[in-house]
Structure formats: C-alpha cells, structure tokens
N, C-alpha and C positions, 0 to 999 in steps of 0.2 A: 690569638693575636691581640696585642694591646690596641685599644681604640683611643688614639690620641689626636687632638686637634689644636691648632694654634692660628691666631688671626694675624694678618699682615696688611699693610697698606702700600700702594704704589709710591715709590720714593722719587723726589725730584731734586734731591741734594746729593752732591758727589764730592769726592776728594776731601779737602780740608773742611768743606761745609758740613760734613757728617759729624764733626766734633760738637756742633750745636745739638744734634740729635742725642748724642751720648750723654750730654749734660742733663737732658730731660728723661733719662732712663730708657732711651731707644737705641737700638743697634741697626746698622745697615745690613742688608742681605741681598743675594742674587738668586734668581730662579732660572733654571735652564733644563734642557733635556728633551728628547724625542721630537726634534724638529721645532720645538717652541723657541721663540725669540727670547734672548736673555732679558729678563725683567728685573729692574731694581726695586727692592722692597725695603720696608722698615718694620721692625718688630719691637714689642715691649721686651726689654731686657730680662726682667724678672720672670715673665711668662716663658720666654725662650729657655732660660737657664733651667727652669723646672722641667720643661719638656725634654731638653737635651739630657738631663740626668736620668730620666726615665727611658728614653728611646735610644740614646747613643746614636750610632750611625748604621744601625741594622734593623730598625723598626719603622714600618710605614707610618707616616703622619698625614693627617688631612689638613692641608694648608688652605685656610679660608681667606681669600684675597678680596679686599674691598676695592672695586674698580668702577668708576663712574656711577657711584651710588648703588651698585649691584654686588652681590656676593658670588664669588667664583671659587669652587672647591676643587682642589687638585691633590691626588695622592703623591706624596714625595718621600724621599729619604734625605736626611741631613747628610750632605756629601762631604763637607769640610767646614771646620770651625777655626777661626783665628783668634789667638789670645794675645793680649799685650805682653811683650817680653819683660816688662818691668813690674807691672802690677798684677799680671796673670789674670786680668779681667777679660771676659768675653767682649769682642768688639766687631766681629763680622761672621756671617754664616752663608754657606752655599746650600741650596736645595736642588735636588735632582728629581725631575718629574718621571714617574714610572707608569707603565701600562699594566693594569692588573691581570691581563691575560697573557703577558709575555714574561718569560723567565729572566731573572737578573742574577748577577753574581754579587756576592757580598762577603766581607770578612766578619765572622761572628766571634765574639769574645768567649773564652772558656772560663767557667767558674768551678773551682775545686771544692767538692763537698765530701763529707764522711771523715773517717779516721782510719789511718793505716797502722796495723800492728807493727810494721817494720819501723815506724816512727815512735809509737807509744811504748812498745815492749822492748824493741831492740835499739832504741835511741838513735835511729838513723836520721838522715837529713833529706827532707823532701826536695827534689829537684823538679821545677816546672820548666820543661824544655820548650813548650809552646804556650802562648797566651791567646791565640786566635787561630781559626782555620777558615779557609775560603770554600764557599759552597755556591751551588746554583739552585734556584727554586723560584716558584711563582711568588710574587710579593706577599700574598696572603699566607704562604707557608714559611716565610722567613722567621726563624726563632730569634728572640731577643738575646738569648745566650744559650750556651750548650754546657750542661753539667758533666763534670768528670768526677766519678766516685772513686776516691783513692782507697776505700776500704778493700778493694781488690788486691792491693799490694801488701802481702804478708811477709815477704822475705826480700833480701837485697837482689834477688834474681828475678823478681816480678817486675813487669813493665806494662804500661798502658799505652797502646798504639792508637793512632787515629781510627783504624778499622774497628777498634773495640768500643768506640763511642756510640751511645744509643741515640739515633736520630729518627725523626718522624718521617712518615712516608712522603714522597715528593721532593725530598732533599737529596741532591747529588753532591758528594764531596769532591772538590777539585784539587785539594791538597794531597800530597803523597800519603796514601793510606798506611804505608809501612813505617811512617815517621813516628818516633817515640814522643808521646805527649808528656808523660811524667814517670819518674822512678824514684827510688829511695837509695841513697848511698850510705855506706857504713859511717859511724861517727869518726871524727878525727882522733888520732892518737895524741898523747901528750907532746911527743916530739914534733908532730905537725903543727900543733897549736903554738908551741914555742917558736918554731921557725917563722910562722906567720906574724907573730908579735914582733919578731926581730926585724921584719921587713917594713913595719909601719913606722914611718918617720914623718914628723910634722915640721915643715919649714915655715916658721913664723914669718920670716921675711917675705915669703911668697904670698902671704895673706894680706891683701891690700883692699882698702875700701874703694869701690868703683867711683870714679870722679863724675861730677855732674856733666862734664863734657862728653864722656863716653856714653852716659845714659841718653843724652840728646841724640848722639849718633845712632844708637840702637833704635830709638823711637822713630827717627827719620827714615831709617831703612825699613822698619816695619810698616810705616805709613805709606811709603812708596809701593810696597808689595800689595797693600790693600787697594791703592789707586789703580795699579796695573791690572788686578783681578777684575775690578769694576769696569775697566775700559775694554775688556775682552768682549 
C-alpha cells in the first residue's frame, strides 16, 4: 500500500471568501466520516494535486491536520474532488475518515496491460467494457488499481470477466463477477467504414463561441454548489 501524507490547516473562510485562498495557491476542503464533525480545511493546491494524481480516490492518505498548534493525523480517502467547469482547475476536495480495522467499499480503477494477439495479429478492436469495479476490503488492503492482462485474448471469442481478475487476499468483489471486462471485436469492413463516414456531418453553424455571459452563469452555478457542500 502506498504511504502518502498531506498537510492541512483548519479553515475559517467560507463561500466567496475562499477565492482569496485560491489566489494564494490554497484550496478549501472538508473532512467528515465515522461520527466526526464536518471540519473545514485548507490545503496547498500543488501538494494536493500531486497527491491526488498518485492516490486517486482509492488509496488511503494520512491527513496531517494542524489544530491549535498541534498535529492530528487521520487516515482518509479522497472522497470527491470539484473542478472549475471553465478552467478545469482543482478548487475543492472532500476527505472521508476511515477506521483501519473496519472494511470499506471503494471503486477501483482498472488498468489494461499486455498485448492481445487478437489485436496485433487479427487487427481486431479492443473494447473496454468496464473501467472500474467495486470491492470491499480493509483500508490497508485497498489496491490503488487492478491490472487487466489482455494477452489472454487470442481470438474474437475470448473474453475477460470480472471473475478472471487476479486480486489479493482480503478483497471481496461487489460487482457482478459474470460481467465482461474486455473483449476484442473483428475489424470493420470497408462497407462499414464508408457507412460511418457518411454519417459524420459537421454543422458549422452549430459551432458557436461561448459568450462571457454564459461563462459567468456556469461559474455562478458551480460556486453555489461548493457553498452548499461546505454548508452541510
């Protein structure tokens, strides 16, 4: 299991006041879970972006909270992250406190590795039917990701099911084990390709530059969402 840690401070600015934090490279966050009172926090944006890239929402992080001059360490999962709809910048995060001796459920991303002969030799098209599965495990047993080895697919009749995935002991799959994770379809015929090309139409008149007014409306809606989450 990855050993990741990030520092946070108790936050006393809310709503529109958080804009001042963001200008200084800080983002607001909220901590909750397991009977703990919701706690408003602030985090260094660059540090959080780095941790989020490594941990995603399925890896335990040690959250080091500075409170009244003392450090308080809590094991957490990144529960939800909010992005600006215009700039796509990180602007808010939720942390969920976990108990290390209590099983939790989480959705784990799938990573496809290897090379399929059905693709390499038969020129087939790889179809990724699933990109994550739901599991139950103790926090220490949560995998950061689950690998799917597509080298097992040699023909168009080969499939990889959830039940075929190799998982560590202590992990219980909650998703339907009979669900197909990936397969390879035969390549398209020339007739199918021509038919698809004929369906592609570009309506230039429909492509319009978003007005500044619409951008402001979207920003206002997103800001209201953040305020509502912090008020919970």
